[in-house]
LOZAFI-199001 format. One line per field, with one value per residue (C-alpha): chain; x, z, y; residue number from 1. Coordinates in Angstrom, 1 decimal, padded with zeros to 4 digits. Layout:
! LOZAFI-199001
ch: (A,...)
c1: (X,...)
c3: (Z,...)
c2: (Y,...)
i: (NUM,...)
This chain:
! LOZAFI-199001
ch: (A,A,A,A,A,A,A,A,A,A,A,A,A,A,A,A,A,A,A,A,A,A,A,A,A,A,A,A,A,A,A,A,A,A,A,A,A,A,A,A,A,A,A,A,A,A,A,A,A,A,A,A,A,A,A,A,A,A,A,A,A,A,A,A,A,A,A,A,A,A,A,A,A,A,A,A,A,A,A,A,A,A,A,A,A,A,A,A,A,A,A,A,A,A,A,A,A,A,A,A,A,A,A,A,A,A,A,A,A,A,A,A,A,A,A,A,A,A,A,A,A,A,A,A,A,A,A,A,A,A,A,A,A,A,A,A,A,A,A,A,A,A,A,A,A,A,A,A,A,A,A,A,A,A,A,A,A,A,A,A,A,A,A,A,A,A,A,A,A,A,A,A,A,A,A,A,A,A,A,A,A,A,A,A,A,A,A,A,A,A,A,A,A,A,A,A,A,A,A,A,A,A,A,A,A,A,A,A,A,A,A,A,A,A,A,A,A,A,A,A,A,A,A,A,A,A,A,A,A,A,A,A,A,A,A,A,A,A,A,A,A,A,A,A,A,A,A,A,A,A,A,A,A,A,A,A,A,A,A,A,A,A,A,A,A,A,A,A,A,A,A,A,A,A,A,A,A,A,A,A,A,A,A,A,A,A,A,A,A,A,A,A,A,A,A,A,A,A,A,A,A,A,A,A,A,A,A,A,A,A,A,A,A,A,A,A,A,A,A,A,A,A,A,A,A,A,A,A,A,A,A,A,A,A,A,A,A,A,A,A,A,A,A,A,A,A,A,A,A,A,A,A,A,A,A,A,A,A,A,A,A,A,A,A,A,A,A,A,A,A,A,A,A,A,A,A,A,A,A,A,A,A,A,A,A,A,A,A,A,A,A,A,A,A,A,A,A,A,A,A,A,A,A,A,A,A,A,A,A,A,A,A,A,A,A,A,A,A,A,A,A,A,A)
c1: (000.0,000.8,002.2,000.1,002.1,002.5,004.9,007.8,007.0,003.1,001.8,-002.0,-003.0,-003.8,-005.9,-002.7,-000.9,-003.3,-002.1,001.5,000.4,-001.8,001.2,003.5,001.1,001.0,-001.8,-003.9,-002.2,-004.7,-007.9,-007.3,-004.8,-000.9,-001.3,-000.8,-002.0,-004.8,-006.4,-008.0,-009.0,-011.5,-012.1,-015.3,-015.2,-018.1,-017.4,-016.1,-012.6,-011.1,-009.8,-012.1,-010.7,-013.0,-010.2,-011.4,-009.7,-010.3,-011.9,-014.1,-012.5,-012.4,-011.4,-011.6,-008.7,-009.8,-006.9,-007.5,-006.0,-004.0,-006.7,-010.3,-011.2,-014.2,-012.1,-008.6,-005.0,-006.0,-007.6,-005.3,-006.5,-004.6,-004.1,-004.6,-008.1,-007.9,-005.4,-008.5,-011.0,-008.9,-009.2,-012.7,-013.6,-011.9,-013.4,-016.7,-015.7,-015.3,-019.4,-020.7,-018.6,-021.9,-022.6,-019.0,-017.0,-013.9,-010.6,-007.7,-004.9,-004.0,-000.9,000.5,002.4,-000.2,-002.6,-005.0,-007.5,-007.9,-011.1,-014.1,-015.7,-019.5,-021.7,-024.4,-024.9,-025.7,-025.4,-028.7,-029.4,-029.2,-031.5,-033.8,-033.9,-034.8,-037.9,-036.1,-037.2,-035.1,-037.1,-033.8,-032.7,-034.7,-033.8,-029.9,-029.4,-030.9,-028.8,-025.6,-026.3,-027.3,-024.3,-021.8,-023.0,-023.4,-020.1,-017.5,-019.5,-018.9,-021.9,-019.9,-015.8,-014.3,-013.3,-009.2,-009.9,-012.6,-010.6,-007.7,-009.9,-011.3,-007.4,-007.1,-010.0,-009.2,-006.6,-009.1,-009.5,-009.6,-012.3,-014.7,-013.8,-015.3,-018.3,-018.0,-018.3,-020.2,-022.8,-022.9,-022.0,-021.6,-025.6,-026.6,-024.0,-022.5,-020.0,-018.2,-019.2,-023.3,-024.7,-029.2,-031.3,-031.0,-033.3,-035.7,-035.0,-033.0,-035.8,-035.4,-031.6,-031.7,-034.6,-032.3,-029.2,-031.7,-033.6,-032.6,-034.2,-033.0,-029.1,-029.1,-030.6,-027.7,-025.1,-026.7,-026.1,-022.6,-021.9,-022.9,-020.7,-018.0,-018.0,-019.9,-017.5,-020.2,-019.2,-017.4,-019.3,-019.2,-019.5,-020.5,-023.6,-025.7,-027.6,-024.2,-022.7,-024.8,-024.7,-027.9,-029.6,-033.3,-030.9,-028.4,-026.9,-023.2,-021.8,-019.0,-016.7,-016.5,-013.0,-015.3,-015.2,-014.4,-015.9,-018.9,-022.4,-024.5,-027.2,-025.1,-025.4,-028.9,-029.9,-027.6,-029.6,-032.7,-032.2,-031.4,-034.8,-036.9,-034.7,-035.5,-039.5,-039.6,-037.5,-040.0,-042.4,-039.6,-039.1,-042.4,-043.6,-047.4,-048.6,-049.0,-047.3,-044.8,-046.8,-046.5,-042.8,-042.8,-044.8,-042.6,-040.1,-041.3,-041.8,-038.9,-037.1,-039.6,-038.4,-034.6,-035.2,-037.3,-035.1,-031.9,-034.0,-034.5,-031.2,-029.5,-031.6,-030.9,-027.8,-027.6,-029.5,-027.5,-024.0,-023.3,-019.6,-018.8,-018.1,-020.9,-024.2,-022.5,-024.1,-023.2,-025.1,-028.2,-028.5,-031.6,-035.2,-035.8,-032.3,-033.4,-036.4,-034.8,-032.4,-035.3,-036.4,-033.6,-033.0,-036.5,-034.6,-031.3,-033.3,-035.9,-032.8,-031.3,-034.5,-033.9,-030.7,-030.9,-034.3,-031.7,-029.2,-031.1,-032.8,-029.2,-028.2,-031.1,-030.7,-027.1,-027.9,-030.3,-028.0,-024.5,-021.7,-022.4,-025.8,-027.4,-028.3,-031.9,-032.9,-030.1,-031.3,-034.7,-033.8,-036.7,-035.3,-039.2,-039.9,-036.7,-037.0,-040.9,-039.5,-036.9,-039.0,-041.1,-037.7,-036.6,-039.6,-039.1,-036.0,-036.0,-039.0,-037.1,-033.8,-035.7,-038.4,-035.9,-036.8,-040.4,-041.4,-042.7,-041.5,-040.8,-044.5,-045.1,-042.3,-044.0,-047.1,-045.5,-043.9,-047.1,-049.1,-045.7,-046.1)
c3: (000.2,-001.3,001.8,003.0,002.8,-001.1,-003.0,-004.8,-008.0,-007.4,-009.1,-009.0,-012.6,-014.6,-018.3,-019.7,-017.9,-018.4,-022.2,-020.8,-017.9,-020.1,-023.0,-020.2,-020.3,-023.5,-022.8,-023.7,-027.3,-028.2,-026.3,-028.2,-030.7,-031.9,-031.7,-028.1,-029.6,-030.3,-027.5,-025.3,-021.4,-019.7,-015.5,-014.7,-010.7,-008.9,-005.9,-002.8,-002.6,-006.3,-009.8,-012.6,-016.3,-019.1,-022.2,-025.8,-028.8,-031.6,-033.6,-030.3,-028.4,-025.2,-021.5,-017.7,-015.7,-011.6,-009.6,-005.8,-003.7,-001.0,001.1,001.0,-002.4,-000.7,002.0,000.9,002.2,005.6,005.9,004.5,003.3,002.3,-001.8,-000.3,-001.2,-005.3,-004.5,-002.4,-005.4,-007.5,-005.9,-004.9,-008.3,-009.1,-006.4,-007.3,-011.4,-010.7,-009.5,-011.1,-014.0,-016.3,-013.8,-013.4,-015.1,-017.1,-015.9,-018.2,-016.0,-012.6,-011.7,-008.1,-008.0,-009.9,-007.3,-011.1,-012.0,-015.9,-016.7,-019.5,-019.7,-019.8,-022.4,-022.9,-019.2,-016.6,-012.9,-011.4,-008.9,-011.5,-013.5,-010.4,-010.5,-013.8,-013.3,-015.8,-015.2,-016.3,-016.7,-016.3,-013.1,-010.3,-012.2,-012.5,-008.6,-007.8,-008.8,-008.4,-005.0,-004.4,-006.7,-004.8,-001.5,-001.7,-004.0,-001.3,001.8,003.4,002.1,-001.7,000.0,002.0,005.2,004.9,001.4,003.2,006.0,003.9,002.5,005.5,006.6,003.3,003.2,006.8,005.9,004.3,007.7,007.1,004.6,007.5,009.6,007.3,007.5,010.8,011.9,009.4,009.3,012.6,014.9,013.7,013.2,016.5,018.1,017.6,014.7,012.9,009.3,010.1,008.5,007.3,006.2,008.5,010.2,008.9,010.4,013.3,015.6,014.4,014.5,017.6,018.4,016.5,019.0,022.0,020.9,023.0,021.7,018.0,019.7,021.3,017.6,016.0,017.5,017.5,013.7,014.1,016.0,013.1,011.1,013.5,013.9,011.0,008.3,006.7,002.8,000.6,000.8,-001.7,001.3,-000.4,-003.0,-002.9,-006.1,-007.0,-007.9,-010.1,-013.7,-015.7,-019.3,-020.0,-021.0,-018.8,-014.9,-013.5,-010.0,-009.9,-007.2,-004.7,-002.9,000.5,000.5,003.3,004.5,006.8,006.9,004.2,004.7,005.1,001.0,001.0,003.3,001.7,-002.0,-000.6,001.5,-001.5,-003.5,-000.4,-000.5,-004.0,-003.3,-000.8,-003.2,-006.7,-004.7,-004.7,-008.3,-009.2,-011.7,-010.7,-007.9,-008.7,-011.9,-010.4,-008.5,-011.5,-010.9,-007.2,-007.4,-010.1,-007.5,-004.2,-006.4,-007.6,-004.2,-004.1,-007.0,-005.9,-002.9,-004.6,-007.1,-005.2,-002.1,-005.3,-006.6,-003.0,-002.1,-005.8,-005.5,-001.7,-003.4,-006.1,-005.1,-001.6,-001.8,001.2,004.9,006.2,006.0,004.1,001.8,003.1,006.1,004.6,002.1,004.0,003.2,007.1,007.2,004.3,005.5,008.0,006.0,004.4,007.5,008.6,005.4,005.6,009.2,007.5,005.2,007.4,010.0,006.9,005.6,009.3,008.9,005.6,006.7,009.5,007.7,004.9,008.0,009.0,005.1,005.2,008.4,007.7,004.5,005.9,008.9,007.9,005.7,002.6,001.5,-002.0,-005.2,-004.6,-001.9,-002.7,-006.0,-004.9,-004.7,-002.5,001.2,002.0,000.2,000.3,004.2,003.9,001.5,004.3,007.0,005.9,004.9,008.6,009.9,007.8,008.5,011.9,012.1,009.6,012.4,015.7,014.0,011.9,013.3,013.0,008.8,007.5,004.0,001.8,001.0,004.4,004.0,000.8,002.6,005.7,002.7,001.2,004.5,005.2,001.9)
c2: (000.1,003.5,005.6,008.4,011.1,012.9,010.8,012.3,013.5,014.1,017.3,017.8,017.8,021.1,020.8,022.5,019.1,016.2,015.7,015.5,013.2,011.0,010.5,009.0,006.2,003.6,002.5,006.2,005.7,003.0,005.0,008.6,008.2,008.8,012.7,014.0,017.4,016.6,016.1,018.4,018.2,019.5,019.8,019.0,017.7,018.9,017.0,017.7,016.2,015.2,016.9,014.7,015.8,014.6,013.8,013.8,013.9,015.1,012.4,012.2,009.4,010.0,008.9,010.5,011.3,011.0,012.3,012.6,015.7,016.2,017.7,018.2,020.0,022.0,023.2,023.5,022.7,023.4,020.0,017.4,014.1,011.0,010.5,006.4,006.6,006.8,003.3,002.2,003.5,001.6,-001.7,-001.6,-001.1,-004.4,-006.9,-004.8,-005.6,-009.4,-010.0,-007.0,-006.0,-004.5,-001.8,-000.1,002.5,000.5,001.5,001.1,002.1,003.9,005.7,005.5,008.5,010.7,008.5,009.3,006.5,006.4,005.4,005.1,008.1,007.2,009.7,010.4,009.4,012.3,011.9,010.4,013.1,016.0,013.8,013.7,017.6,017.6,015.5,012.8,008.5,005.8,002.7,000.4,001.9,-000.5,-003.1,-002.4,-001.1,-004.1,-006.0,-004.0,-004.0,-007.4,-008.9,-006.4,-007.0,-011.0,-011.2,-009.9,-011.4,-014.9,-015.9,-016.4,-016.5,-018.7,-016.7,-016.3,-014.5,-012.3,-011.4,-010.5,-008.3,-006.2,-006.3,-004.1,-001.8,-001.1,000.8,003.2,004.5,008.7,008.4,006.3,008.7,011.0,009.6,008.7,011.9,014.3,011.6,009.6,012.4,015.9,016.8,015.5,018.1,022.0,021.2,024.2,023.1,022.5,024.4,024.0,026.6,029.6,030.8,028.7,025.1,026.6,025.2,021.7,022.0,022.2,019.7,017.3,018.7,017.6,014.5,012.0,008.9,009.6,010.3,007.0,005.4,006.7,005.8,002.4,002.6,004.0,000.9,-001.3,000.8,000.6,-003.0,-005.2,-006.3,-008.1,-007.1,-004.7,-001.5,001.6,003.4,006.6,005.6,008.9,009.8,011.5,008.3,007.3,007.6,006.6,007.0,005.6,002.1,002.0,002.2,002.9,002.9,005.2,006.7,004.1,005.8,005.5,001.6,-000.5,-003.3,-002.3,-003.7,-004.5,-002.1,000.9,001.1,000.0,002.8,005.3,004.7,004.4,007.4,009.2,009.0,009.9,013.3,013.6,012.8,015.6,017.7,017.8,020.3,022.7,022.2,022.7,025.5,024.7,023.0,019.3,019.0,016.6,014.5,011.5,011.3,011.8,008.5,007.3,007.7,006.0,003.1,002.8,002.6,-000.3,-001.8,-001.4,-003.7,-005.6,-006.4,-006.6,-009.0,-011.4,-011.3,-011.8,-014.7,-016.2,-016.0,-017.2,-020.6,-020.9,-019.7,-020.4,-020.7,-019.3,-020.2,-018.6,-021.0,-024.0,-025.7,-028.9,-028.0,-027.7,-030.3,-032.3,-031.2,-030.5,-028.3,-026.6,-025.7,-024.3,-022.5,-020.8,-019.5,-018.0,-016.2,-014.0,-013.5,-012.5,-010.0,-009.0,-007.6,-006.1,-004.1,-002.7,-001.8,-000.1,002.3,003.6,004.1,006.0,008.2,008.9,010.1,011.9,014.3,014.3,015.9,018.7,019.5,018.2,020.3,018.3,018.9,017.7,019.6,018.5,020.7,023.1,024.0,025.4,028.7,029.7,029.4,029.1,026.1,024.4,024.7,023.3,020.8,019.8,019.6,016.8,014.9,015.2,013.9,010.7,010.9,010.9,008.2,005.8,006.3,005.4,003.5,001.1,-002.1,-001.1,-000.9,-004.7,-002.8,-000.7,-000.2,000.9,003.8,005.0,005.7,006.9,009.5,010.6,010.9,013.6,015.4)
i: (1,2,3,4,5,6,7,8,9,10,11,12,13,14,15,16,17,18,19,20,21,22,23,24,25,26,27,28,29,30,31,32,33,34,35,36,37,38,39,40,41,42,43,44,45,46,47,48,49,50,51,52,53,54,55,56,57,58,59,60,61,62,63,64,65,66,67,68,69,70,71,72,73,74,75,76,77,78,79,80,81,82,83,84,85,86,87,88,89,90,91,92,93,94,95,96,97,98,99,100,101,102,103,104,105,106,107,108,109,110,111,112,113,114,115,116,117,118,119,120,121,122,123,124,125,126,127,128,129,130,131,132,133,134,135,136,137,138,139,140,141,142,143,144,145,146,147,148,149,150,151,152,153,154,155,156,157,158,159,160,161,162,163,164,165,166,167,168,169,170,171,172,173,174,175,176,177,178,179,180,181,182,183,184,185,186,187,188,189,190,191,192,193,194,195,196,197,198,199,200,201,202,203,204,205,206,207,208,209,210,211,212,213,214,215,216,217,218,219,220,221,222,223,224,225,226,227,228,229,230,231,232,233,234,235,236,237,238,239,240,241,242,243,244,245,246,247,248,249,250,251,252,253,254,255,256,257,258,259,260,261,262,263,264,265,266,267,268,269,270,271,272,273,274,275,276,277,278,279,280,281,282,283,284,285,286,287,288,289,290,291,292,293,294,295,296,297,298,299,300,301,302,303,304,305,306,307,308,309,310,311,312,313,314,315,316,317,318,319,320,321,322,323,324,325,326,327,328,329,330,331,332,333,334,335,336,337,338,339,340,341,342,343,344,345,346,347,348,349,350,351,352,353,354,355,356,357,358,359,360,361,362,363,364,365,366,367,368,369,370,371,372,373,374,375,376,377,378,379,380,381,382,383,384,385,386,387,388,389,390,391,392,393,394,395,396,397,398,399,400,401,402,403,404,405,406,407,408,409,410,411,412,413,414,415,416,417,418,419,420,421,422,423)
């Protein structure tokens, strides 16, 4: 594993230097063509951490360069962050591609010194969050996301892997501690205390922010989920699977940016996806030009969230039934009819517990996006603060209920009923 210090030779890339960087790698010429003078780069990164360049040749061939910076881009060099996160991202993409290659960008090569991943340019894909703001429907989204979650969470767990391999991967990704620490603070702790980087729509939500910090029940429940995050190494999770980490067209879905990857609770990725669907749902009213004009789109979001869970559940259970090659619940113990019946009951319990985990994490993701440091475009792009706060209050209500009543929900359909009651 590379040093956490900035290595000799590391330099942040610029639009004018990307071509020279790529020209040092022979693989580039197969992708962009033989003449670097015909390559053009533009920086498009709009996230909190990294530089992202789209590089295109005059004849339309293209690729993406993602380079880690040795600090949090959102804040500046006063907040250092290890370049090794790009190393973990590259390894996560490798492992995910072994089980869910169809849903990932193709990686061309990795430059360790530059902390840069060179990969496929996804076009005409758009960031899913932006699509939700624009009211775009994606017919394949639920099937694709559910399949990606089933394949990656099952395929990197003890249900599929021999214990020694899984333990080795847990050990490796434990090195991604600084990125996990960001999540531990920003998702599980800071929204429930006075923290320098917290922000919200003020003064409109000042009362809710104070209530959050004084809500003893919510704080206890939030720490139960932080405990799961800290201690349950169930599978390799993406770690930041919001709708800004998904690129989509109506025909195709890809998952990007697993730099927060670590071995943690399966419900964390599931909850991140579901929580972002509910944030998008409550934000729709703020984007309406006429009353109720996005009612059908809101219903599509709820139906799609429910379908994501359904597709995940059926896919995960099918893999468990057909590909149980790991040391967890070894297949040889359940070869007779009585044992198989007992295992089927256990699978129901397993998935029921997983739903509760996912909903609790979903609620925590929703709350952090309204009171923490990093917000979402779905809500932030609502220019009128009164309208934005109106939408946010509804999201806060559901988010809190998901956290404190995580184990009480029987299905996503029940959550959707409650979301409608609040809207």
